[in-house]
C-alpha positions in Angstrom: -66.8 -5.3 -111.4 -70.5 -4.1 -111.6 -71.3 -0.5 -112.1 -72.4 -0.3 -108.5 -69.1 -1.4 -107.3 -67.3 1.4 -109.4 -69.6 4.0 -107.9 -69.0 2.9 -104.3 -65.4 3.1 -105.0 -65.2 6.3 -106.9 -67.5 8.8 -105.4 -65.9 8.9 -101.9 -62.5 9.3 -103.7 -63.7 12.5 -105.1 -64.7 13.7 -101.9 -61.4 12.9 -100.4 -59.5 14.7 -103.0 -61.9 17.6 -102.7 -61.1 17.9 -98.9 -57.3 17.8 -99.7 -57.7 20.8 -102.0 -59.9 22.6 -99.6 -57.3 22.3 -96.8 -54.8 24.4 -98.6 -56.5 27.7 -97.6 -55.4 27.1 -94.0 -51.7 27.1 -94.8 -50.0 30.4 -93.8 -46.5 29.1 -93.1 -44.0 26.3 -93.0 -45.1 24.9 -89.6 -48.6 24.6 -91.0 -47.2 22.6 -94.0 -44.9 20.4 -92.2 -46.6 19.9 -88.7 -50.2 21.1 -89.1 -49.3 24.2 -87.2 -48.8 22.1 -84.1 -52.3 22.5 -83.1 -53.7 18.8 -83.9 -55.9 17.0 -81.4 -55.3 13.4 -80.2 -58.1 11.8 -82.3 -57.4 13.4 -85.4 -53.6 12.2 -85.0 -54.6 8.7 -83.7 -57.4 8.1 -86.6 -55.0 9.6 -89.3 -52.1 7.5 -88.1 -54.4 4.3 -88.2 -55.2 5.0 -91.8 -51.6 5.9 -92.9 -50.2 2.9 -91.2 -52.5 0.3 -92.7 -51.4 -0.1 -96.3 -52.2 -2.5 -99.1 -48.8 -3.9 -98.7 -49.3 -4.7 -94.9 -52.5 -6.4 -95.8 -50.7 -8.6 -98.5 -47.7 -9.2 -96.3 -49.7 -10.4 -93.4 -51.8 -12.8 -95.5 -48.5 -13.9 -97.3 -46.9 -14.7 -93.7 -50.0 -16.1 -92.0 -50.4 -18.5 -95.0 -46.9 -19.9 -94.1 -47.0 -20.0 -90.3 -50.6 -19.5 -89.1 -51.4 -18.0 -85.7 -49.7 -20.3 -83.2 -46.6 -18.0 -83.0 -48.8 -15.1 -82.2 -49.3 -16.4 -78.8 -45.9 -15.5 -77.9 -46.2 -12.1 -79.4 -48.5 -11.2 -76.5 -45.2 -10.6 -74.7 -44.4 -7.8 -77.1 -47.7 -6.0 -77.1 -47.5 -4.8 -73.4 -44.1 -3.3 -74.2 -45.5 -0.9 -76.8 -48.5 -0.2 -74.5 -46.1 0.7 -71.6 -44.1 2.9 -73.9 -47.3 4.7 -74.8 -48.5 5.1 -71.3 -45.2 6.5 -69.9 -44.7 8.6 -72.9 -41.2 6.8 -73.6 -39.4 9.0 -76.2 -42.8 10.5 -77.4 -43.0 13.1 -74.7 -39.4 14.0 -74.9 -39.5 14.2 -78.6 -42.4 16.7 -78.5 -40.6 18.8 -75.8 -37.6 19.3 -78.3 -40.1 21.2 -80.7 -38.0 19.8 -83.5 -39.8 20.5 -86.8 -37.8 17.5 -88.3 -35.8 14.6 -87.1 -32.7 16.3 -88.8 -33.3 19.5 -86.8 -33.2 17.5 -83.6 -29.8 15.8 -84.8 -28.3 19.2 -85.4 -29.5 20.4 -82.1 -28.1 17.2 -80.3 -25.1 16.4 -82.5 -24.0 18.6 -85.2 -24.8 19.8 -88.8 -22.8 17.2 -90.8 -24.3 14.5 -89.1 -27.7 16.0 -89.6 -27.1 15.9 -93.3 -25.5 12.5 -93.4 -28.2 10.8 -91.3 -31.0 12.5 -93.0 -29.6 11.3 -96.5 -29.1 7.6 -95.1 -32.6 7.6 -93.4 -34.3 9.0 -96.5 -32.7 6.4 -98.9 -33.7 3.5 -96.5 -37.2 4.9 -96.0 -37.8 5.6 -99.7 -36.4 2.2 -101.0 -38.5 0.4 -98.4 -41.8 2.2 -99.0 -41.2 2.7 -102.9 -42.2 -0.8 -103.4 -45.7 -0.2 -101.7 -47.1 1.3 -105.0 -46.0 -1.7 -107.1 -47.7 -4.2 -104.6 -51.0 -2.1 -104.7 -50.9 -2.0 -108.5 -50.4 -5.6 -108.7 -53.1 -6.0 -106.1 -55.6 -4.1 -108.3 -54.4 -5.9 -111.5 -55.0 -9.5 -109.9 -58.1 -8.3 -108.2 -59.8 -6.7 -111.2 -58.3 -9.3 -113.6 -57.0 -6.6 -115.7 -54.8 -7.4 -119.0 -51.2 -6.6 -118.6 -51.4 -4.2 -121.7 -53.9 -2.2 -123.6 -53.8 -0.1 -126.7 -54.7 3.6 -126.9 -54.5 5.3 -130.6 -52.2 2.5 -131.6 -49.8 2.8 -128.7 -49.4 0.0 -126.5 -49.5 0.8 -122.9 -48.9 -1.5 -119.8 -51.7 -1.7 -117.4 -49.1 -1.6 -114.4 -47.6 1.5 -115.5 -50.9 3.3 -116.0 -52.4 2.5 -112.8 -49.0 3.4 -111.0 -48.9 6.8 -112.6 -52.5 7.3 -111.6 -52.0 6.4 -108.1 -48.9 8.7 -107.7 -50.8 11.6 -109.2 -53.6 11.1 -106.7 -51.0 10.9 -103.9 -49.7 14.3 -105.1 -53.0 15.9 -105.2 -53.4 15.0 -101.5 -50.0 16.5 -100.6 -49.7 19.7 -102.7 -52.3 21.9 -101.3 -51.9 21.6 -97.7 -49.1 19.2 -96.8 -49.4 17.8 -93.3 -52.8 19.5 -92.8 -54.0 17.9 -96.1 -52.7 14.5 -94.9 -54.1 14.6 -91.4 -57.5 15.6 -92.7 -57.7 13.2 -95.7 -56.1 10.3 -93.6 -58.8 10.9 -90.8 -61.7 11.0 -93.2 -60.3 7.9 -94.8 -60.0 6.2 -91.4 -63.6 7.3 -90.5 -64.9 5.7 -93.8 -62.8 2.5 -93.3 -64.3 1.6 -89.9 -67.7 0.5 -91.2 -66.0 -1.2 -94.2 -64.0 -3.3 -91.8 -67.1 -4.4 -89.9 -69.1 -5.3 -93.0 -66.3 -7.3 -94.5 -65.4 -9.1 -91.4 -69.0 -10.0 -90.9 -69.6 -11.4 -94.3 -66.5 -13.6 -94.1 -67.3 -15.2 -90.6 -70.9 -15.5 -91.5 -70.0 -17.4 -94.8 -67.1 -19.7 -93.6 -67.8 -21.9 -90.5 -65.1 -21.7 -87.7 -65.9 -25.0 -86.2 -66.6 -27.0 -89.4 -63.9 -25.4 -91.8 -61.6 -23.1 -90.4 -60.6 -24.7 -87.4 -60.0 -28.2 -88.9 -57.9 -26.6 -91.6 -55.8 -24.7 -89.2 -55.1 -27.8 -87.0 -54.2 -30.1 -90.1 -50.4 -29.4 -89.9 -47.4 -31.8 -89.2 -45.6 -31.6 -85.8 -43.5 -28.6 -85.3 -45.5 -26.4 -87.7 -48.8 -25.9 -85.8 -51.0 -23.0 -87.0 -52.7 -22.9 -83.5 -50.5 -24.6 -80.9 -47.8 -22.2 -79.7 -45.9 -25.1 -78.0 -45.6 -26.8 -81.5 -43.9 -24.2 -83.6 -40.2 -25.2 -83.4 -39.7 -26.3 -87.0 -41.0 -22.9 -88.5 -38.3 -20.8 -90.2 -38.2 -17.2 -91.0 -41.2 -16.0 -88.9 -40.4 -17.7 -85.6 -40.0 -17.1 -81.9 -36.6 -15.5 -82.8 -38.2 -12.9 -85.1 -40.3 -11.9 -82.1 -37.3 -11.5 -80.0 -35.9 -9.3 -82.8 -39.2 -7.2 -82.8 -39.1 -6.7 -79.2 -35.7 -5.5 -79.1 -36.2 -3.1 -82.1 -39.6 -1.8 -80.4 -37.4 -0.7 -77.4 -34.3 0.6 -79.3 -36.0 2.1 -82.3 -39.0 3.8 -80.6 -38.0 7.1 -81.8 -36.0 6.4 -84.9 -38.7 7.3 -87.3 -39.8 10.4 -85.5 -39.9 13.6 -87.3 -41.6 14.7 -90.4 -44.6 12.7 -89.5 -47.4 13.5 -87.0 -45.1 13.0 -83.9 -44.7 16.8 -83.9 -48.2 17.9 -84.7 -49.9 17.9 -81.3 -50.9 21.0 -79.5 -48.8 20.0 -76.6 -46.4 17.2 -75.5 -49.3 15.8 -73.4 -51.7 15.8 -76.2 -48.9 14.0 -78.3 -48.6 11.3 -75.5 -52.3 10.8 -75.3 -52.5 10.2 -79.1 -50.0 7.4 -78.6 -52.0 5.9 -75.9 -55.1 6.1 -78.1 -53.1 4.2 -80.6 -53.5 1.1 -78.5 -57.3 1.2 -79.1 -57.4 2.8 -82.5 -56.8 -0.2 -84.8 -60.2 -1.6 -83.6 -61.8 -3.7 -86.3 -58.9 -3.2 -88.7 -57.0 -5.9 -86.9 -59.9 -8.3 -86.8 -60.3 -7.8 -90.6 -56.6 -8.4 -91.5 -56.8 -11.7 -89.4 -60.2 -12.7 -91.0 -58.9 -12.1 -94.6 -55.7 -14.3 -93.8 -57.9 -17.1 -92.1 -60.3 -17.0 -95.2 -57.2 -17.6 -97.6 -55.9 -20.5 -95.7 -59.4 -22.1 -95.5 -60.4 -21.6 -99.1 -57.0 -22.8 -100.5 -56.8 -25.8 -98.4 -60.2 -27.1 -97.2 -61.9 -29.9 -99.4 -65.3 -28.0 -99.4 -63.6 -25.3 -101.6 -61.4 -27.5 -103.8 -63.1 -26.6 -107.1 -62.8 -22.9 -106.1 -59.2 -23.4 -105.2 -58.3 -25.1 -108.5 -59.7 -22.0 -110.3 -57.7 -19.7 -108.1 -54.5 -21.7 -108.6 -54.8 -21.9 -112.3 -55.6 -18.1 -112.6 -53.0 -17.1 -110.2 -50.3 -19.2 -111.9 -51.1 -17.8 -115.4 -51.0 -14.2 -114.2 -47.8 -14.9 -112.2 -46.2 -16.7 -115.1 -47.0 -13.9 -117.6 -44.9 -11.5 -115.4 -42.0 -13.7 -114.4 -41.3 -16.0 -117.4 -40.2 -14.0 -120.5 -40.1 -17.1 -122.9 -43.3 -17.7 -124.5 -42.6 -21.3 -125.0 -41.6 -21.8 -121.3 -44.6 -19.7 -120.1 -47.0 -21.8 -122.2 -45.4 -25.0 -120.9 -45.9 -23.8 -117.2 -49.3 -22.8 -117.7 -50.3 -25.9 -119.4 -48.7 -28.1 -116.9 -50.5 -26.4 -113.9 -53.9 -26.3 -115.6 -53.6 -30.1 -116.4 -53.1 -30.9 -112.7 -56.3 -32.4 -111.4 -58.4 -30.9 -108.5 -56.6 -31.2 -105.1 -59.2 -32.6 -102.5 -57.4 -32.8 -99.4 -59.2 -35.0 -96.8 -58.3 -34.1 -93.2 -57.8 -36.9 -91.0 -57.0 -39.4 -93.9 -54.2 -37.7 -95.9 -51.0 -36.6 -94.4 -51.0 -33.2 -92.6 -49.8 -30.2 -94.6 -46.3 -28.8 -94.0 -44.4 -25.8 -95.5 -42.4 -28.0 -97.8 -45.3 -30.4 -98.7 -48.8 -28.7 -99.2 -51.3 -28.0 -101.9 -49.1 -25.4 -103.7 -46.0 -27.7 -103.7 -47.0 -29.2 -107.0 -47.5 -25.9 -108.6 -43.9 -24.9 -107.9 -42.6 -28.4 -108.8 -44.2 -27.8 -112.4 -42.6 -24.6 -112.8 -39.0 -26.0 -111.6 -39.5 -28.8 -114.2 -39.9 -26.3 -117.0 -37.4 -23.6 -116.0 -34.7 -25.8 -114.9 -32.4 -25.5 -111.8 -29.5 -23.5 -112.8 -28.8 -20.0 -111.7 -31.3 -18.5 -114.0 -33.9 -21.2 -113.5 -33.7 -20.6 -109.7 -34.1 -16.9 -110.1 -37.2 -17.3 -112.2 -38.7 -19.8 -109.8 -38.0 -17.5 -106.9 -39.8 -14.6 -108.6 -42.7 -16.8 -109.6 -42.9 -18.0 -106.1 -42.8 -14.5 -104.5 -45.6 -13.2 -106.9 -47.7 -16.3 -106.5 -47.7 -16.0 -102.6 -48.2 -12.2 -102.5 -51.0 -12.2 -105.1 -53.0 -15.1 -103.7 -55.2 -12.7 -101.5 -56.6 -10.6 -104.4 -57.3 -13.5 -106.5 -59.2 -15.2 -103.6 -61.1 -12.1 -102.9 -62.0 -11.8 -106.5 -63.4 -15.2 -106.7 -65.3 -15.1 -103.2 -66.8 -11.7 -102.5 -70.4 -10.7 -104.1 -71.2 -7.4 -105.8 -71.2 -4.6 -103.5 -68.6 -6.0 -101.2 -66.2 -5.9 -104.3 -66.9 -2.1 -104.4 -66.3 -1.6 -100.7 -63.1 -3.6 -100.6 -61.9 -1.6 -103.9 -62.8 1.6 -102.0 -60.9 0.3 -98.9 -58.0 -0.5 -100.9 -57.9 2.8 -102.7 -58.0 4.5 -99.5 -55.2 2.4 -98.2 -53.0 3.3 -101.1 -53.7 7.0 -100.7 -53.3 7.2 -97.0 -49.9 5.4 -97.0 -48.3 6.5 -100.4 -48.9 10.3 -99.8 -47.6 10.2 -96.1 -44.5 8.4 -97.2 -43.8 10.5 -100.2 -44.3 13.7 -98.1 -42.3 12.5 -95.1 -39.3 11.7 -97.4 -39.6 14.8 -99.4 -39.6 16.9 -96.2 -36.6 15.1 -95.0 -34.7 15.9 -98.1 -35.6 19.6 -98.1 -35.4 20.3 -94.2 -32.3 18.3 -93.4 -30.4 17.9 -96.5 -30.9 20.9 -98.6 -31.6 23.6 -96.2 -28.5 23.1 -94.0 -26.3 23.3 -97.0 -27.6 26.8 -98.0 -26.1 29.8 -96.8 -29.1 32.0 -97.6 -32.4 31.0 -96.1 -35.6 30.5 -98.2 -38.6 33.0 -97.7 -41.6 31.4 -96.4 -43.2 31.4 -100.0 -40.0 29.8 -101.5 -39.9 27.3 -98.8 -43.5 26.1 -99.3 -42.8 25.8 -103.1 -39.7 23.8 -102.8 -41.4 21.4 -100.3 -44.0 20.9 -102.8 -41.5 20.4 -105.7 -39.6 17.9 -103.5 -42.7 16.0 -103.1 -42.8 15.6 -106.9 -39.3 14.5 -107.2 -39.8 11.9 -104.4 -43.0 10.5 -106.3 -40.9 10.2 -109.3 -38.4 8.0 -107.5 -41.4 5.9 -106.2 -42.6 5.5 -109.8 -39.2 4.6 -111.2 -38.3 2.2 -108.4 -41.8 0.3 -108.5 -41.3 -0.1 -112.4 -37.8 -1.6 -112.2 -37.1 -3.3 -108.9 -37.4 -6.9 -108.4 -38.4 -8.2 -105.0 -37.5 -11.8 -104.2 -38.3 -12.3 -100.6 -41.4 -12.3 -98.3 -42.7 -8.7 -97.8 -42.1 -8.6 -94.2 -38.5 -9.7 -94.8 -37.9 -7.2 -97.5 -39.3 -4.3 -95.2 -37.1 -5.4 -92.3 -34.0 -5.6 -94.2 -34.4 -2.4 -96.2 -35.5 -0.3 -93.0 -32.4 -1.9 -91.1 -30.2 0.3 -93.3 -31.2 3.1 -90.9 -32.8 1.2 -88.0 -29.5 -1.0 -87.7 -27.7 2.1 -86.1 -30.4 4.7 -85.5 -31.6 3.4 -82.0 -28.8 4.3 -80.2 -28.5 7.8 -81.8 -32.1 8.7 -81.0 -32.4 7.2 -77.7 -29.0 8.4 -76.6 -29.8 11.8 -78.0 -33.1 12.1 -75.9 -32.0 10.4 -72.6 -28.2 10.5 -72.3 -25.7 13.1 -71.5 -22.6 11.1 -72.5 -23.7 10.5 -76.2 -21.8 12.5 -78.8 -21.3 13.0 -82.4 -18.4 10.5 -82.8 -20.7 7.7 -81.3 -23.7 8.7 -83.5 -21.5 8.3 -86.7 -20.0 5.1 -85.5 -23.4 3.5 -84.8 -24.8 4.5 -88.1 -21.7 3.4 -89.9 -21.8 -0.1 -88.2 -25.4 -0.7 -88.3 -26.0 0.3 -91.9 -23.0 -1.3 -93.1 -23.9 -4.7 -91.9 -27.5 -4.2 -93.4 -26.2 -3.1 -96.8 -23.9 -6.2 -96.9 -26.9 -8.5 -96.1 -29.1 -6.9 -99.0 -26.3 -7.4 -101.5 -25.9 -11.1 -100.5 -29.7 -11.8 -100.6 -30.1 -10.2 -104.0 -27.1 -11.7 -105.6 -27.4 -15.2 -104.1 -29.6 -17.2 -106.3 -28.1 -15.9 -109.7 -24.5 -15.3 -108.9 -23.3 -16.1 -105.5 -24.3 -19.6 -105.1 -23.4 -20.6 -108.7 -19.8 -19.1 -108.0 -19.5 -21.2 -104.8 -20.9 -24.4 -106.5 -18.5 -23.9 -109.5 -15.6 -23.9 -107.2 -16.7 -26.6 -104.9 -16.9 -24.2 -101.9 -20.7 -24.7 -101.4 -20.3 -27.6 -99.0 -17.6 -26.0 -96.9 -19.6 -22.7 -96.7 -22.6 -24.6 -95.8 -20.9 -26.5 -92.9 -19.2 -23.5 -91.5 -22.9 -21.6 -91.4 -24.6 -24.6 -90.1 -21.9 -24.9 -87.2 -22.3 -21.1 -86.5 -26.0 -21.4 -86.1 -26.1 -24.7 -84.3 -26.0 -23.2 -80.7 -29.3 -21.4 -81.6 -31.1 -24.2 -83.1 -34.1 -24.7 -83.9 -34.9 -21.0 -83.9 -31.9 -20.0 -86.1 -30.8 -22.5 -88.6 -28.6 -21.5 -91.4 -28.9 -24.0 -94.2 -27.4 -23.4 -97.5 -29.6 -23.7 -100.7 -29.6 -22.6 -104.2 -32.5 -20.4 -104.2 -32.1 -18.3 -101.0 -29.4 -16.6 -98.8 -29.2 -18.8 -95.6 -29.3 -15.9 -93.0 -32.6 -14.1 -93.1 -33.4 -10.5 -92.6 -34.4 -10.6 -89.0 -30.9 -12.3 -88.2 -29.0 -9.6 -90.2 -31.2 -6.9 -88.5 -30.3 -8.1 -85.1 -26.6 -8.3 -85.8 -26.8 -4.7 -87.1 -28.5 -3.4 -84.0 -26.2 -5.0 -81.5 -23.2 -3.6 -83.5 -24.7 -0.3 -83.5 -25.1 -0.1 -79.7 -21.6 -1.1 -79.2 -20.2 1.4 -81.8 -22.2 4.3 -80.3 -21.2 3.5 -76.6 -17.5 3.0 -77.5 -17.3 6.0 -79.8 -18.9 8.3 -77.1 -17.0 7.2 -74.5 -13.5 7.3 -76.1 -14.1 11.0 -77.2 -16.3 12.0 -74.1 -15.5 15.7 -73.2 -18.4 16.5 -70.8 -22.2 16.2 -70.1 -24.7 17.5 -72.6 -27.1 20.1 -71.7 -30.4 18.0 -71.9 -32.5 20.8 -70.2 -32.0 23.2 -73.0 -32.7 20.5 -75.6 -36.1 19.7 -73.9 -37.0 23.4 -73.1 -37.2 22.5 -69.4 -36.7 24.8 -66.4 -35.1 28.3 -67.3 -35.3 27.0 -71.0 -38.8 27.0 -71.3 -39.9 29.1 -74.3 -43.6 29.2 -74.0 -44.2 29.5 -70.2 -45.2 25.9 -69.9 -44.5 24.2 -66.5 -44.0 20.5 -66.4 -46.0 19.2 -63.7 -44.7 16.4 -61.5 -46.1 14.7 -58.5 -44.1 13.0 -55.7 -44.0 9.3 -55.4 -46.3 7.9 -52.7 -47.7 4.5 -51.9 -51.1 5.9 -53.1 -50.0 7.0 -56.3 -47.3 4.2 -57.2 -49.4 2.5 -59.9 -50.4 5.8 -61.5 -46.8 6.9 -61.7 -45.6 3.5 -63.2 -48.2 3.9 -65.9 -47.2 7.4 -66.6 -50.3 9.3 -65.3 -49.2 13.0 -64.1 -51.2 16.0 -63.1 -51.7 17.0 -66.6 -54.3 14.1 -66.8 -57.9 15.0 -66.7 -60.4 12.4 -65.6 -61.2 11.2 -69.0 -57.5 10.8 -69.7 -57.1 8.6 -66.6 -60.0 6.6 -67.7 -58.3 6.0 -71.0 -55.0 5.3 -69.5 -56.4 2.7 -67.0 -58.5 1.1 -69.5 -55.4 0.6 -71.8 -53.5 -0.8 -68.8 -56.2 -3.3 -67.8 -56.8 -4.5 -71.4 -53.3 -4.8 -72.4 -51.4 -5.8 -69.1 -54.2 -7.4 -67.1 -56.0 -9.1 -69.8 -53.7 -9.8 -72.6 -50.6 -10.3 -70.6 -51.9 -11.6 -67.3 -54.9 -13.6 -68.2 -54.7 -14.6 -71.7 -50.9 -15.2 -71.7 -49.6 -15.8 -68.4 -52.6 -17.7 -67.0 -52.5 -19.8 -70.0 -48.8 -20.5 -69.7 -49.3 -21.7 -65.9 -52.3 -23.9 -66.9 -50.2 -25.8 -69.6 -47.5 -26.3 -67.2 -49.8 -28.7 -65.4 -52.2 -29.7 -68.0 -51.2 -29.1 -71.5 -54.1 -28.2 -73.7 -55.2 -30.3 -76.8 -55.2 -28.8 -80.1 -59.1 -28.4 -79.9 -58.8 -26.1 -76.8 -56.1 -24.0 -78.7 -58.8 -23.5 -81.5 -61.3 -22.2 -78.9 -58.6 -19.9 -77.5 -57.7 -18.3 -80.6 -61.4 -17.8 -81.7 -61.9 -16.0 -78.4 -58.8 -14.0 -78.4 -58.0 -13.1 -81.9 -61.7 -12.6 -83.2 -64.4 -12.4 -80.5 -62.8 -10.2 -77.8 -61.1 -7.8 -80.4 -64.4 -7.7 -82.4 -66.3 -6.5 -79.3 -63.8 -3.9 -78.4 -63.6 -2.9 -82.3 -67.3 -2.1 -82.3 -66.9 0.2 -79.2 -63.8 2.0 -80.6 -65.4 2.4 -84.0 -68.1 4.5 -82.4 -65.6 6.1 -80.1 -63.1 7.2 -82.5 -65.7 8.2 -85.1 -66.9 10.9 -82.5 -63.6 11.9 -81.5 -62.2 12.2 -85.0 -65.1 14.4 -86.2 -64.7 16.5 -83.1 -61.0 17.0 -83.6 -61.3 17.7 -87.3 -63.7 20.6 -86.7 -61.4 21.9 -83.9 -58.3 21.6 -86.1 -59.9 23.9 -88.7 -60.6 26.5 -85.9 -57.2 26.3 -84.5 -55.5 26.7 -87.8 -57.5 29.7 -88.7 -56.6 31.3 -85.4 -52.9 30.4 -85.3 -50.3 33.1 -85.6 -47.2 32.0 -87.6 -43.6 32.7 -86.8 -41.4 32.8 -89.9 -38.4 31.8 -88.1 -39.9 28.6 -87.1 -38.9 26.8 -90.2 -36.3 24.1 -89.0 -33.2 26.2 -89.1 -30.6 25.7 -86.3 -27.9 28.1 -85.0 -25.4 27.1 -82.4 -27.2 23.9 -81.7 -30.4 25.8 -80.7 -33.4 26.1 -83.0 -33.7 29.6 -84.7 -37.0 30.1 -83.5 -36.0 29.6 -79.8 -32.6 31.4 -80.2 -33.6 34.7 -78.5 -35.5 33.2 -75.4 -32.8 30.6 -74.8 -30.0 33.2 -75.0 -31.8 35.3 -72.5 -32.1 32.2 -70.2 -28.4 31.4 -70.5 -27.6 35.1 -69.5 -29.8 34.7 -66.6 -28.2 31.4 -65.6 -24.8 33.1 -65.9 -25.9 36.0 -63.8 -27.3 33.7 -61.1 -24.1 31.7 -61.0 -22.0 34.8 -60.6 -24.2 36.1 -57.9 -24.6 32.7 -55.8 -21.0 31.6 -56.6 -22.1 28.2 -58.1 -24.0 27.2 -61.1 -27.7 26.4 -60.8 
């Protein structure tokens, strides 16, 4: 990169780190460190969550996925989007979670179930979370190595150091600098600052790509050039797509409903001033992505077009050669084999695919097929050869984006993109390290101690735990080998917790019959299935399939799996192959979730002893600890729509405008017009492919871009305002030393005195009136 690019990337980074250090002066107690004192405003939470949720890994995973399946399947995803909007508008889970005032998710589990389950579930969730997220730094490091075309090793004072490990250690140290001074306060402030910086970068990069690559002449023809059943644009022609298909959307929708609260705790879900403010932050989340989604889509479309359109054939040849050489250097240990692979791919002629004359492309026959065939010819097709090819294919597909960007973007934009990637790494890695470390201390170590920490000891150990988790991220990224699509990897790893967590959290917040037996049963069932699936996926190519083949069992196992999946064809197809376990991560996840629901219900009903006191958990009625009264309005014909979308007397006029704007954009426009209206039209007059091209240009680029410009200005103003207010509120806040996550008798220690008094009043009233209130 040019020195201008380096300045663009480094100077804002120094400002971010300085803000993190400065925030440390506002930490007075454990609540400040873990939940920003519970005084954060809606915009600082929303903008911060946007930055922490948009990672390099997400960007790479999305481009990897869209390069395989395009955007036809996204049409059906419009069914899912309103579900999340409705959840936000109604405060589903979010409002009740904030009412519990739990400082961590484990504290909630102990209040709702018991202490042993708190420790067990916290350990399981943290293991799942850490394994799933620990790969993110490795993906980011590889991105920088491929993007900057760095050597794999360099020498300092005669000592050879791998570039991967050097960058990885540097990124982990930067993340710790953001965590150590102020914990959640540091993260909220730095994430918000990074989010505000990122908005104009999104606009600039998106504008450059769309101004330099023609939609009508290059993008649309490339997207339309697909075989029947694998359309990148026509949602009615996607039956042959595997892995990322309509069934994956069903799983996503089901998980969205079931696991809404499963990651709550030790994040920003408890940082707002009030439950209403937390709810509004969630509603604003429907708008906050703004231009970020448009940029992600644009970059994926750019990769598809440059790698497949004949206008970019020379550039695509350079990219494939460079990408193959770098991937081979990491995945093929033998010097002779690696040299053979690189020479064979370099010798391949430039591929100039002529749309309309050549056969349309498919997942099995495309311009990358010859690259993988050359690798297979060299490494062989035994267990070890299949493993090498799988590793090569995975790295090749994941690192295509940074190589394309390196060969496409000019000076200045390279620096802006580098800055954006650095910010995405920091905002995600620091949050994930912090969340995991807080869970370990709050929900595993603290419940096992008889003597509580002093506030000073507590804060020190929270910081030290973050160092330990950072060490795990470092070790895992150095040694783990990832063999599947990134989205599939994230699904299967998080399903270790999410497979059984949904019933535990939803049942805990909304049911009176759920109990500890059901909670244990749900987690054991869901996580057991997920762990079994991970083992089968990891060991399939090198051990399990060769074992079946040696004993002649491969055909019989293949026949059984094909028969089991046949009722669900073409969306679930279990075909045995030497490279990959036939049941994908989405399918394993679905089986785990269904098993968890059955186990929770059965376990709770079999051991049911009476209803749980939800009012006490949610601090309602006589159990209110801060004098807050929940405002509710009666149902009338005049307010029925307001009630349905969650509007309560707590809403100001501005809150109502925000809620209705989200409702009209998501439900009326996206679900009603852009989905239901189009479905009805196609029932009577199916659209040609050209119509779908225009449709996706309008719905995934044009309209979101216009709304993105508006929200960029809107959230910049709100983020700055709430950041300044956060400083003032933290300075004025009075700390309660008992509010540190401890629980006694299924009640938060910070609330124990007030709730005991409430219970006494309830008992007195019952004796006086002759009945329980």
